[in-house]
Every structure is written in C-alpha cells, then in structure tokens.
gemmi code that builds the backbone of each chain (N, CA, C; Angstrom):
import gemmi

chains = {
    "A": [
        ("GLU", (40.728, 128.951, 64.685), (39.676, 128.060, 65.184), (39.737, 128.026, 66.712)),
        ("LEU", (38.607, 128.206, 67.324), (38.545, 128.206, 68.780), (38.671, 126.796, 69.330)),
        ("LYS", (39.609, 126.616, 70.253), (39.762, 125.318, 70.916), (39.617, 125.521, 72.409)),
        ("VAL", (38.979, 124.564, 73.052), (38.726, 124.638, 74.483), (39.269, 123.371, 75.131)),
        ("GLU", (40.141, 123.571, 76.115), (40.747, 122.424, 76.783), (40.422, 122.452, 78.270)),
        ("GLN", (40.051, 121.309, 78.786), (39.777, 121.185, 80.211), (40.838, 120.297, 80.851)),
        ("ASN", (41.123, 120.614, 82.101), (42.174, 119.905, 82.809), (41.824, 119.858, 84.290)),
        ("PRO", (41.786, 118.689, 84.925), (41.955, 117.364, 84.331), (40.670, 116.897, 83.653)),
        ("LEU", (40.734, 115.747, 83.004), (39.529, 115.174, 82.391), (38.833, 114.204, 83.332)),
        ("PHE", (39.580, 113.682, 84.284), (39.013, 112.789, 85.287), (39.563, 113.198, 86.648)),
        ("LEU", (38.689, 113.188, 87.648), (39.123, 113.546, 88.990), (38.336, 112.720, 89.989)),
        ("SER", (39.087, 112.043, 90.842), (38.472, 111.308, 91.935), (38.956, 111.947, 93.220)),
        ("MET", (38.039, 112.381, 94.034), (38.445, 113.055, 95.253), (37.567, 112.619, 96.424)),
        ("GLN", (38.074, 112.907, 97.610), (37.331, 112.509, 98.800), (36.398, 113.622, 99.234)),
        ("GLU", (35.347, 113.237, 99.874), (34.445, 114.225, 100.453), (35.222, 115.118, 101.422)),
        ("GLY", (34.842, 116.377, 101.425), (35.467, 117.324, 102.343), (36.686, 118.029, 101.787)),
        ("LYS", (37.218, 117.521, 100.684), (38.423, 118.121, 100.103), (38.059, 119.245, 99.143)),
        ("ASN", (39.079, 120.072, 98.866), (38.948, 121.164, 97.904), (39.747, 120.829, 96.651)),
        ("TYR", (39.282, 121.379, 95.521), (40.041, 121.173, 94.289), (39.639, 122.232, 93.276)),
        ("THR", (40.574, 122.517, 92.362), (40.296, 123.475, 91.290), (40.486, 122.797, 89.942)),
        ("ILE", (39.540, 123.004, 89.045), (39.670, 122.495, 87.687), (39.768, 123.669, 86.725)),
        ("TYR", (40.374, 123.407, 85.576), (40.753, 124.484, 84.688), (40.143, 124.338, 83.298)),
        ("CYS", (39.922, 125.484, 82.685), (39.419, 125.526, 81.317), (40.199, 126.611, 80.571)),
        ("ASN", (40.969, 126.180, 79.568), (41.730, 127.111, 78.732), (41.090, 127.194, 77.359)),
        ("TYR", (41.136, 128.375, 76.762), (40.616, 128.505, 75.408), (41.597, 129.310, 74.560)),
        ("SER", (41.510, 129.112, 73.250), (42.602, 129.539, 72.379), (42.454, 130.922, 71.754)),
        ("THR", (41.229, 131.437, 71.648), (41.055, 132.750, 71.027), (40.157, 133.618, 71.892)),
        ("THR", (40.163, 134.891, 71.614), (39.380, 135.843, 72.414), (37.903, 135.487, 72.391)),
        ("SER", (37.300, 135.605, 73.557), (35.881, 135.308, 73.671), (35.238, 136.296, 74.634)),
        ("ASP", (33.914, 136.425, 74.518), (33.238, 137.334, 75.440), (32.258, 136.623, 76.370)),
        ("ARG", (32.191, 135.307, 76.264), (31.303, 134.566, 77.174), (31.857, 133.180, 77.426)),
        ("LEU", (31.814, 132.764, 78.690), (32.244, 131.411, 79.037), (31.205, 130.818, 79.968)),
        ("TYR", (30.881, 129.561, 79.729), (29.823, 128.885, 80.477), (30.385, 127.637, 81.149)),
        ("TRP", (29.805, 127.328, 82.282), (30.027, 126.031, 82.922), (28.691, 125.307, 82.994)),
        ("TYR", (28.743, 124.028, 82.584), (27.564, 123.173, 82.618), (27.884, 121.920, 83.415)),
        ("ARG", (26.838, 121.347, 83.989), (26.954, 120.067, 84.690), (26.083, 119.052, 83.965)),
        ("GLN", (26.605, 117.816, 83.852), (25.826, 116.725, 83.265), (25.923, 115.499, 84.160)),
        ("ASP", (24.777, 115.035, 84.663), (24.721, 113.781, 85.399), (24.593, 112.638, 84.393)),
        ("PRO", (25.016, 111.430, 84.764), (24.990, 110.301, 83.815), (23.609, 110.091, 83.213)),
        ("GLY", (23.545, 110.023, 81.904), (22.287, 109.771, 81.220), (21.315, 110.935, 81.222)),
        ("LYS", (21.783, 112.080, 81.664), (20.897, 113.239, 81.784), (21.309, 114.358, 80.845)),
        ("SER", (20.556, 115.442, 80.929), (20.832, 116.606, 80.103), (21.915, 117.483, 80.731)),
        ("LEU", (22.189, 118.586, 80.074), (23.160, 119.546, 80.615), (22.417, 120.629, 81.374)),
        ("GLU", (22.962, 120.943, 82.541), (22.378, 121.974, 83.396), (23.338, 123.150, 83.469)),
        ("SER", (22.833, 124.338, 83.203), (23.678, 125.517, 83.264), (24.041, 125.842, 84.707)),
        ("LEU", (25.341, 126.057, 84.954), (25.802, 126.434, 86.287), (26.133, 127.928, 86.350)),
        ("PHE", (27.026, 128.356, 85.469), (27.491, 129.727, 85.496), (27.692, 130.252, 84.077)),
        ("VAL", (27.528, 131.571, 83.949), (27.983, 132.259, 82.745), (28.859, 133.417, 83.206)),
        ("LEU", (30.031, 133.520, 82.611), (31.017, 134.540, 82.973), (31.236, 135.433, 81.772)),
        ("LEU", (31.053, 136.730, 81.983), (31.032, 137.644, 80.850), (32.233, 138.576, 80.758)),
        ("SER", (32.928, 138.781, 81.839), (33.974, 139.796, 81.781), (35.196, 139.368, 82.568)),
        ("ASN", (36.301, 140.026, 82.288), (37.545, 139.698, 82.972), (37.387, 139.925, 84.470)),
        ("GLY", (37.801, 138.940, 85.252), (37.708, 139.055, 86.697), (36.367, 138.623, 87.261)),
        ("ALA", (35.449, 138.219, 86.394), (34.130, 137.803, 86.876), (34.271, 136.586, 87.779)),
        ("VAL", (33.508, 136.607, 88.858), (33.486, 135.491, 89.796), (32.020, 135.214, 90.136)),
        ("LYS", (31.653, 133.938, 90.043), (30.289, 133.546, 90.407), (30.386, 132.363, 91.366)),
        ("GLN", (29.486, 132.347, 92.363), (29.491, 131.253, 93.333), (28.085, 130.736, 93.514)),
        ("GLU", (28.005, 129.418, 93.631), (26.740, 128.755, 93.913), (27.052, 127.544, 94.769)),
        ("GLY", (26.697, 127.629, 96.028), (26.961, 126.513, 96.928), (28.452, 126.265, 97.065)),
        ("ARG", (28.874, 125.051, 96.799), (30.277, 124.673, 96.954), (31.108, 124.920, 95.702)),
        ("LEU", (30.520, 125.501, 94.695), (31.214, 125.759, 93.433), (31.409, 127.257, 93.229)),
        ("MET", (32.629, 127.606, 92.797), (32.930, 128.997, 92.476), (33.690, 129.027, 91.164)),
        ("ALA", (33.208, 129.836, 90.232), (33.833, 129.940, 88.912), (34.400, 131.339, 88.740)),
        ("SER", (35.532, 131.397, 88.049), (36.148, 132.690, 87.779), (36.668, 132.725, 86.352)),
        ("LEU", (36.907, 133.941, 85.865), (37.343, 134.102, 84.481), (38.480, 135.113, 84.405)),
        ("ASP", (39.543, 134.739, 83.719), (40.653, 135.627, 83.400), (40.760, 135.671, 81.884)),
        ("THR", (40.211, 136.727, 81.284), (40.172, 136.783, 79.819), (41.559, 137.019, 79.215)),
        ("LYS", (42.439, 137.651, 79.990), (43.781, 137.897, 79.448), (44.561, 136.597, 79.330)),
        ("ALA", (44.402, 135.732, 80.322), (45.052, 134.427, 80.278), (44.222, 133.408, 79.515)),
        ("ARG", (43.003, 133.783, 79.121), (42.058, 132.861, 78.455), (41.892, 131.603, 79.304)),
        ("LEU", (41.528, 131.841, 80.561), (41.468, 130.762, 81.534), (40.273, 130.976, 82.459)),
        ("SER", (39.547, 129.896, 82.669), (38.514, 129.905, 83.688), (38.809, 128.775, 84.664)),
        ("THR", (38.478, 129.007, 85.934), (38.643, 127.969, 86.934), (37.297, 127.683, 87.587)),
        ("LEU", (37.141, 126.450, 87.999), (35.969, 126.039, 88.763), (36.503, 125.425, 90.051)),
        ("HIS", (36.268, 126.125, 91.155), (36.806, 125.669, 92.430), (35.722, 124.951, 93.214)),
        ("ILE", (36.105, 123.796, 93.728), (35.191, 122.976, 94.521), (35.630, 123.066, 95.980)),
        ("THR", (34.711, 123.445, 96.828), (35.024, 123.572, 98.259), (34.288, 122.500, 99.044)),
        ("ALA", (35.029, 121.774, 99.857), (34.457, 120.745, 100.740), (33.506, 119.843, 99.970)),
        ("ALA", (34.062, 119.130, 99.020), (33.259, 118.322, 98.093), (32.335, 117.353, 98.837)),
        ("VAL", (31.165, 117.147, 98.241), (30.210, 116.155, 98.710), (29.863, 115.232, 97.554)),
        ("HIS", (29.326, 114.060, 97.886), (29.054, 113.041, 96.870), (28.134, 113.565, 95.765)),
        ("ASP", (27.196, 114.432, 96.142), (26.224, 114.952, 95.173), (26.855, 115.787, 94.071)),
        ("LEU", (28.095, 116.179, 94.250), (28.777, 116.930, 93.190), (29.320, 116.024, 92.095)),
        ("SER", (29.268, 114.731, 92.298), (29.750, 113.794, 91.283), (28.948, 113.979, 89.993)),
        ("ALA", (29.647, 114.271, 88.904), (29.009, 114.556, 87.612), (30.123, 114.855, 86.616)),
        ("THR", (29.738, 115.148, 85.399), (30.700, 115.638, 84.409), (30.477, 117.137, 84.239)),
        ("TYR", (31.558, 117.888, 84.290), (31.488, 119.342, 84.201), (32.127, 119.789, 82.887)),
        ("PHE", (31.347, 120.557, 82.132), (31.817, 121.075, 80.850), (31.994, 122.583, 80.931)),
        ("CYS", (33.067, 123.070, 80.339), (33.105, 124.491, 80.060), (32.843, 124.677, 78.574)),
        ("ALA", (32.260, 125.800, 78.226), (31.932, 126.100, 76.835), (32.202, 127.574, 76.597)),
        ("VAL", (32.774, 127.855, 75.460), (33.193, 129.217, 75.138), (32.491, 129.689, 73.874)),
        ("ALA", (32.017, 130.916, 73.911), (31.340, 131.478, 72.749), (32.334, 132.240, 71.889)),
        ("LEU", (32.172, 132.147, 70.583), (32.979, 132.965, 69.691), (32.677, 134.431, 69.957)),
        ("GLN", (33.684, 135.262, 69.845), (33.516, 136.673, 70.152), (32.564, 137.335, 69.175)),
        ("GLY", (31.880, 138.339, 69.670), (31.001, 139.108, 68.799), (29.549, 138.728, 68.942)),
        ("GLY", (29.220, 138.123, 70.060), (27.821, 137.778, 70.293), (27.348, 136.545, 69.565)),
        ("SER", (28.293, 135.751, 69.057), (27.907, 134.545, 68.337), (27.170, 133.579, 69.248)),
        ("GLU", (26.198, 132.888, 68.672), (25.501, 131.859, 69.442), (26.276, 130.544, 69.479)),
        ("LYS", (27.337, 130.450, 68.675), (28.052, 129.179, 68.593), (28.917, 128.978, 69.828)),
        ("LEU", (28.705, 127.850, 70.504), (29.528, 127.463, 71.646), (30.445, 126.319, 71.253)),
        ("VAL", (31.697, 126.417, 71.722), (32.634, 125.317, 71.572), (32.851, 124.736, 72.963)),
        ("PHE", (32.591, 123.448, 73.092), (32.666, 122.788, 74.384), (34.036, 122.138, 74.587)),
        ("GLY", (34.469, 122.115, 75.841), (35.597, 121.291, 76.214), (35.153, 119.838, 76.292)),
        ("LYS", (36.111, 118.949, 76.541), (35.801, 117.516, 76.544), (35.068, 117.078, 77.808)),
        ("GLY", (35.001, 117.961, 78.786), (34.312, 117.610, 80.021), (35.249, 116.976, 81.021)),
        ("MET", (34.969, 117.237, 82.313), (35.745, 116.637, 83.388), (34.800, 115.792, 84.222)),
        ("LYS", (35.116, 114.492, 84.300), (34.283, 113.595, 85.090), (34.773, 113.606, 86.525)),
        ("LEU", (33.926, 114.080, 87.425), (34.260, 114.184, 88.836), (33.559, 113.082, 89.620)),
        ("THR", (34.341, 112.372, 90.406), (33.786, 111.382, 91.325), (34.201, 111.777, 92.725)),
        ("VAL", (33.217, 111.976, 93.590), (33.496, 112.316, 94.987), (33.183, 111.096, 95.825)),
        ("ASN", (34.214, 110.598, 96.496), (34.078, 109.379, 97.290), (33.861, 109.689, 98.764)),
        ("PRO", (33.015, 108.890, 99.419), (32.755, 109.126, 100.846), (34.025, 108.950, 101.668)),
    ],
    "B": [
        ("ASP", (5.165, 121.329, 82.421), (5.834, 122.619, 82.310), (7.279, 122.448, 81.826)),
        ("THR", (7.487, 121.390, 81.014), (8.821, 121.128, 80.484), (9.286, 122.280, 79.608)),
        ("ALA", (10.552, 122.706, 79.761), (11.050, 123.866, 79.057), (11.453, 123.512, 77.621)),
        ("VAL", (12.381, 122.546, 77.479), (12.805, 122.063, 76.177), (12.542, 120.558, 76.168)),
        ("SER", (11.713, 120.126, 75.248), (11.360, 118.709, 75.196), (11.757, 118.121, 73.850)),
        ("GLN", (12.079, 116.837, 73.876), (12.482, 116.135, 72.658), (11.729, 114.815, 72.583)),
        ("THR", (11.402, 114.417, 71.370), (10.827, 113.095, 71.155), (11.433, 112.478, 69.907)),
        ("PRO", (11.727, 111.186, 69.941), (11.593, 110.306, 71.099), (12.799, 110.416, 72.031)),
        ("LYS", (12.737, 109.776, 73.172), (13.872, 109.758, 74.080), (14.900, 108.717, 73.640)),
        ("TYR", (14.404, 107.615, 73.121), (15.276, 106.557, 72.601), (14.821, 106.212, 71.189)),
        ("LEU", (15.793, 105.913, 70.337), (15.497, 105.567, 68.959), (16.488, 104.502, 68.532)),
        ("VAL", (15.970, 103.301, 68.235), (16.806, 102.207, 67.771), (16.345, 101.855, 66.369)),
        ("THR", (17.289, 101.821, 65.435), (16.898, 101.624, 64.049), (18.004, 100.930, 63.277)),
        ("GLN", (17.687, 100.471, 62.099), (18.643, 99.774, 61.249), (19.369, 100.754, 60.344)),
        ("MET", (20.564, 100.369, 59.976), (21.321, 101.146, 58.973), (20.482, 101.339, 57.721)),
        ("GLY", (20.606, 102.519, 57.154), (19.926, 102.808, 55.899), (18.542, 103.415, 56.060)),
        ("ASN", (18.003, 103.314, 57.284), (16.680, 103.905, 57.513), (16.762, 105.422, 57.615)),
        ("ASP", (15.575, 106.051, 57.507), (15.439, 107.489, 57.706), (14.632, 107.711, 58.977)),
        ("LYS", (15.096, 108.655, 59.809), (14.385, 108.925, 61.059), (14.385, 110.424, 61.356)),
        ("SER", (13.444, 110.820, 62.205), (13.355, 112.219, 62.629), (13.302, 112.321, 64.140)),
        ("ILE", (13.874, 113.401, 64.645), (13.795, 113.741, 66.067), (13.138, 115.118, 66.148)),
        ("LYS", (12.228, 115.258, 67.111), (11.508, 116.518, 67.236), (11.899, 117.239, 68.521)),
        ("CYS", (11.891, 118.548, 68.456), (12.222, 119.371, 69.618), (11.240, 120.525, 69.706)),
        ("GLU", (10.812, 120.801, 70.929), (9.903, 121.918, 71.177), (10.350, 122.650, 72.432)),
        ("GLN", (10.287, 123.965, 72.399), (10.584, 124.743, 73.606), (9.429, 125.706, 73.878)),
        ("ASN", (9.104, 125.816, 75.181), (8.007, 126.703, 75.581), (8.517, 127.898, 76.383)),
        ("LEU", (9.794, 128.240, 76.137), (10.426, 129.330, 76.871), (10.309, 130.670, 76.157)),
        ("GLY", (9.793, 130.638, 74.945), (9.696, 131.880, 74.176), (11.021, 132.327, 73.591)),
        ("HIS", (11.998, 131.425, 73.530), (13.314, 131.767, 72.992), (13.276, 131.882, 71.474)),
        ("ASP", (14.213, 132.683, 70.967), (14.280, 132.883, 69.512), (15.220, 131.912, 68.819)),
        ("THR", (16.191, 131.384, 69.548), (17.244, 130.591, 68.928), (17.206, 129.164, 69.448)),
        ("MET", (17.327, 128.218, 68.514), (17.356, 126.804, 68.866), (18.541, 126.133, 68.198)),
        ("TYR", (18.972, 125.007, 68.791), (20.204, 124.352, 68.379), (20.028, 122.836, 68.362)),
        ("TRP", (20.862, 122.188, 67.553), (21.064, 120.751, 67.653), (22.535, 120.480, 67.929)),
        ("TYR", (22.773, 119.610, 68.928), (24.107, 119.152, 69.271), (24.159, 117.639, 69.164)),
        ("LYS", (25.367, 117.147, 68.900), (25.613, 115.710, 68.922), (26.622, 115.430, 70.034)),
        ("GLN", (26.289, 114.465, 70.908), (27.243, 114.035, 71.932), (27.634, 112.598, 71.648)),
        ("ASP", (28.908, 112.387, 71.378), (29.359, 111.040, 70.994), (29.605, 110.171, 72.217)),
        ("SER", (30.102, 108.976, 71.957), (30.273, 107.993, 73.034), (31.310, 108.431, 74.059)),
        ("LYS", (32.189, 109.352, 73.683), (33.175, 109.891, 74.630), (32.677, 111.154, 75.304)),
        ("LYS", (31.419, 111.437, 75.155), (30.765, 112.580, 75.799), (31.138, 113.922, 75.170)),
        ("PHE", (31.806, 113.891, 74.025), (32.177, 115.149, 73.383), (30.951, 115.758, 72.713)),
        ("LEU", (30.719, 117.038, 73.005), (29.556, 117.755, 72.492), (29.946, 118.666, 71.343)),
        ("LYS", (29.217, 118.567, 70.251), (29.543, 119.435, 69.121), (28.263, 119.995, 68.522)),
        ("ILE", (28.278, 121.277, 68.240), (27.097, 121.884, 67.644), (26.960, 121.426, 66.188)),
        ("MET", (25.725, 121.242, 65.778), (25.446, 120.862, 64.399), (24.783, 122.012, 63.646)),
        ("PHE", (23.676, 122.480, 64.190), (22.875, 123.523, 63.531), (22.310, 124.480, 64.571)),
        ("SER", (21.978, 125.685, 64.090), (21.230, 126.604, 64.917), (20.285, 127.416, 64.040)),
        ("TYR", (19.111, 127.672, 64.581), (18.117, 128.496, 63.911), (17.758, 129.663, 64.808)),
        ("ASN", (17.606, 130.816, 64.192), (17.105, 131.974, 64.902), (15.816, 132.409, 64.233)),
        ("ASN", (14.703, 132.271, 64.960), (13.415, 132.676, 64.421), (13.178, 132.082, 63.033)),
        ("LYS", (13.386, 130.792, 62.931), (13.166, 129.976, 61.731), (14.233, 130.143, 60.653)),
        ("GLU", (15.255, 130.942, 60.919), (16.305, 131.130, 59.920), (17.579, 130.398, 60.344)),
        ("LEU", (18.167, 129.641, 59.442), (19.387, 128.893, 59.726), (20.552, 129.858, 59.900)),
        ("ILE", (21.223, 129.815, 61.068), (22.335, 130.727, 61.316), (23.653, 129.999, 61.558)),
        ("ILE", (23.598, 128.769, 61.989), (24.804, 127.977, 62.160), (24.587, 126.658, 61.438)),
        ("ASN", (25.521, 126.320, 60.572), (25.428, 125.084, 59.800), (26.823, 124.499, 59.760)),
        ("GLU", (27.127, 123.673, 60.754), (28.465, 123.122, 60.855), (28.672, 122.039, 59.796)),
        ("THR", (29.901, 121.581, 59.722), (30.231, 120.567, 58.719), (29.685, 119.227, 59.171)),
        ("VAL", (28.492, 118.924, 58.740), (27.887, 117.625, 59.013), (27.439, 117.044, 57.675)),
        ("PRO", (27.329, 115.720, 57.608), (26.884, 115.117, 56.348), (25.534, 115.681, 55.913)),
        ("ASN", (25.338, 115.829, 54.615), (24.066, 116.393, 54.167), (22.908, 115.423, 54.312)),
        ("ARG", (23.176, 114.258, 54.905), (22.081, 113.348, 55.276), (21.279, 113.929, 56.457)),
        ("PHE", (21.898, 114.883, 57.157), (21.228, 115.535, 58.278), (20.569, 116.816, 57.785)),
        ("SER", (19.280, 116.932, 58.017), (18.593, 118.153, 57.585), (17.702, 118.656, 58.702)),
        ("PRO", (18.001, 119.863, 59.176), (17.139, 120.465, 60.193), (15.968, 121.177, 59.534)),
        ("LYS", (14.916, 121.344, 60.326), (13.775, 122.100, 59.817), (13.086, 122.777, 60.980)),
        ("SER", (12.798, 124.058, 60.824), (12.153, 124.817, 61.882), (10.834, 125.368, 61.365)),
        ("PRO", (9.704, 124.714, 61.695), (8.411, 125.193, 61.215), (7.974, 126.505, 61.861)),
        ("ASP", (8.416, 126.718, 63.093), (8.181, 127.978, 63.793), (9.258, 128.108, 64.854)),
        ("LYS", (9.325, 129.250, 65.541), (10.475, 129.462, 66.406), (10.447, 128.612, 67.666)),
        ("ALA", (9.360, 127.927, 67.915), (9.288, 127.061, 69.085), (9.648, 125.610, 68.761)),
        ("HIS", (9.849, 125.300, 67.521), (10.104, 123.923, 67.108), (11.317, 123.841, 66.186)),
        ("LEU", (12.117, 122.794, 66.437), (13.252, 122.513, 65.554), (13.383, 121.002, 65.457)),
        ("ASN", (13.227, 120.495, 64.255), (13.289, 119.058, 64.035), (14.569, 118.706, 63.303)),
        ("LEU", (14.969, 117.451, 63.463), (16.181, 116.964, 62.791), (15.833, 115.687, 62.054)),
        ("HIS", (16.005, 115.707, 60.752), (15.745, 114.524, 59.941), (17.067, 113.942, 59.474)),
        ("ILE", (17.192, 112.630, 59.593), (18.431, 111.973, 59.191), (18.103, 110.902, 58.165)),
        ("ASN", (18.719, 111.021, 57.020), (18.537, 110.032, 55.951), (19.640, 108.989, 55.976)),
        ("SER", (19.306, 107.821, 55.475), (20.308, 106.762, 55.251), (21.240, 106.607, 56.452)),
        ("LEU", (20.664, 106.293, 57.591), (21.423, 106.230, 58.834), (22.604, 105.278, 58.749)),
        ("GLU", (23.708, 105.703, 59.389), (24.932, 104.919, 59.429), (25.279, 104.606, 60.881)),
        ("LEU", (26.149, 103.591, 61.050), (26.538, 103.195, 62.407), (27.111, 104.378, 63.183)),
        ("GLY", (27.889, 105.210, 62.499), (28.542, 106.339, 63.151), (27.600, 107.444, 63.586)),
        ("ASP", (26.351, 107.324, 63.204), (25.371, 108.318, 63.644), (24.874, 108.033, 65.059)),
        ("SER", (25.214, 106.860, 65.574), (24.801, 106.519, 66.938), (25.420, 107.519, 67.913)),
        ("ALA", (24.568, 108.141, 68.695), (25.004, 109.199, 69.607), (23.777, 109.668, 70.379)),
        ("VAL", (24.014, 110.622, 71.281), (22.892, 111.313, 71.918), (22.778, 112.679, 71.259)),
        ("TYR", (21.601, 113.014, 70.811), (21.358, 114.298, 70.156), (20.570, 115.189, 71.116)),
        ("PHE", (21.148, 116.350, 71.366), (20.512, 117.306, 72.268), (20.014, 118.509, 71.489)),
        ("CYS", (18.829, 118.917, 71.828), (18.274, 120.177, 71.366), (18.481, 121.197, 72.482)),
        ("ALA", (18.656, 122.441, 72.113), (18.803, 123.507, 73.101), (18.145, 124.766, 72.566)),
        ("SER", (17.876, 125.699, 73.467), (17.355, 126.996, 73.033), (17.967, 128.086, 73.895)),
        ("SER", (17.970, 129.312, 73.380), (18.512, 130.433, 74.143), (17.740, 131.698, 73.836)),
        ("PRO", (17.682, 132.587, 74.836), (16.973, 133.858, 74.652), (17.898, 134.897, 74.043)),
        ("PRO", (17.351, 135.972, 73.529), (18.180, 137.044, 72.963), (18.649, 138.013, 74.039)),
        ("THR", (19.400, 137.501, 75.022), (19.887, 138.352, 76.112), (21.407, 138.402, 76.070)),
        ("THR", (21.980, 139.198, 76.927), (23.437, 139.337, 76.975), (24.121, 138.006, 77.243)),
        ("THR", (23.532, 137.217, 78.133), (24.187, 135.971, 78.507), (24.008, 134.874, 77.467)),
        ("ASN", (22.887, 134.895, 76.721), (22.628, 133.858, 75.695), (22.752, 132.450, 76.239)),
        ("THR", (22.451, 132.248, 77.512), (22.590, 130.909, 78.090), (21.713, 129.923, 77.334)),
        ("GLN", (22.301, 128.793, 76.989), (21.560, 127.770, 76.255), (20.972, 126.761, 77.238)),
        ("TYR", (19.696, 126.449, 77.034), (18.986, 125.498, 77.880), (18.752, 124.239, 77.066)),
        ("PHE", (19.187, 123.126, 77.624), (19.219, 121.874, 76.882), (17.994, 121.008, 77.166)),
        ("GLY", (17.583, 120.281, 76.131), (16.549, 119.286, 76.284), (17.117, 118.008, 76.886)),
        ("PRO", (16.270, 117.000, 77.092), (16.693, 115.768, 77.763), (17.537, 114.841, 76.902)),
        ("GLY", (17.595, 115.102, 75.613), (18.408, 114.272, 74.730), (17.624, 113.129, 74.102)),
        ("THR", (18.080, 112.718, 72.936), (17.549, 111.538, 72.237), (18.710, 110.603, 71.956)),
        ("ARG", (18.628, 109.424, 72.534), (19.709, 108.445, 72.317), (19.375, 107.645, 71.072)),
        ("LEU", (20.166, 107.836, 70.030), (19.982, 107.143, 68.754), (20.982, 106.001, 68.651)),
        ("THR", (20.466, 104.815, 68.417), (21.308, 103.642, 68.212), (21.024, 103.079, 66.836)),
        ("VAL", (22.060, 103.006, 66.014), (21.928, 102.472, 64.661), (22.570, 101.088, 64.627)),
        ("LEU", (21.786, 100.093, 64.273), (22.270, 98.702, 64.266), (22.683, 98.249, 62.868)),
    ],
}
model = gemmi.Model(1)
for chain_id, residues in chains.items():
    chain = gemmi.Chain(chain_id)
    for i, (resn, *xyz) in enumerate(residues, 1):
        res = gemmi.Residue()
        res.name, res.seqid = resn, gemmi.SeqId(i, " ")
        for name, pos in zip(("N", "CA", "C"), xyz):
            atom = gemmi.Atom()
            atom.name, atom.element = name, gemmi.Element(name[0])
            atom.pos, atom.b_iso = gemmi.Position(*pos), 0.0
            res.add_atom(atom)
        chain.add_residue(res)
    model.add_chain(chain)
structure = gemmi.Structure()
structure.add_model(model)
structure.setup_entities()
C-alpha cells in the first residue's frame, strides 16, 4: 500500500527566510505532484515531477524529486506572507494509474 | 469560464436525508474524480470515472453512489447521511496526458446535523 508522509506538518517562519519541506513515499511511483491550498479554497497545482532528478521552479518555490530515495523536496526561498497556505504532495501509483495518494499536508505560516 | 465547477458550494442537512452534489468540467478531460477532505484536511480519493466508466472505487460506504451521465459530468449521491459524512467534497478532472495533472473544483462543504 502506498503511503505518503510529509515533514513537517506545521511550519511557522519569518519573511525572508529559506526552508525545505519533505515528502517521502513508500513504494515506486512515476509521478509526484505538489499542490497548494489556501484556507477555504480549492487545490491549485504547483508542480508535477516525472523522473529522477527532476527539478521545477516557480517564483520562490523549487521542487525536486529523487526516485531512488522516494523523496521529494519543496524549497522555499526568501519567504513572503503570500506563501502562507497548506502544501500537499501527492503520489501516483506506478503504471500510469490515475489514483493519487495525498500526504497530510504542511500548513505554512509566513510571519512579517 | 470556470474549469471545474460544483454545486452546491454549501450543503447543510439532517441525518438520514439523501443529497446529491453535481460536478461539471469544461476542459474536455476524459477522467473525473471525487475526493473527500475531512476536518483535519486529509484528502482521500473516493471514485474516478474515465469517459463514463468507473475506474477507481475506493472503500467507501455503499451509501455513496457516483454517476457519470457524460464525460463532462460526475455527480455524487449520498443516501442516509450520517454525522461522519460531514466534510468538504472535491471534484477533479484530468486530461489523458503524460502528467495527468488533476484540476480541482471549488469544493462542496457538507454539514450533517
């Protein structure tokens, strides 16, 4: 059974600081996603990572994937208040399955 | 020009009632999904349809019945509602591409009293 763990689950950080959050998964997969959810809102797709060593960047967020370690990281550079949200990683079962297993989400609060 | 839409946005009802949530996507995607997000924000897939055919059917009570009249619509009917059904239900859709990125609707907050 595929399990997805995120670490940490809560993070409070100051504006301007850097931080890395982690997503571990238990079985081989061929797709990993990062989503953002603002309070009371829907999920917004941030990144999809398809292969070992894949790196994607958008603004102050950079995601990477190490399929051998079954680990993805989401690095935050010079955090700003607007990044405050809950960030989910989700992993697809191998073989092109449409089924995604989500982590519990990491609630990020960026303080001025 | 909403991509994935759901109705209603809020649903408050009594235990034992039957209710439906509707989902429509105008993205031309082949696959649609229902997810449940509980009070701790944990997201779990319930069902998925590909071109009107059920492809994912997770372990959910059989009081929940999805129905896809066409590939742009996926509805969720819930019978005999229970307190534990209170949650936010999200519909999503995805294209038949390599990335299969799922695009989520705005959610329906169901409260069972």
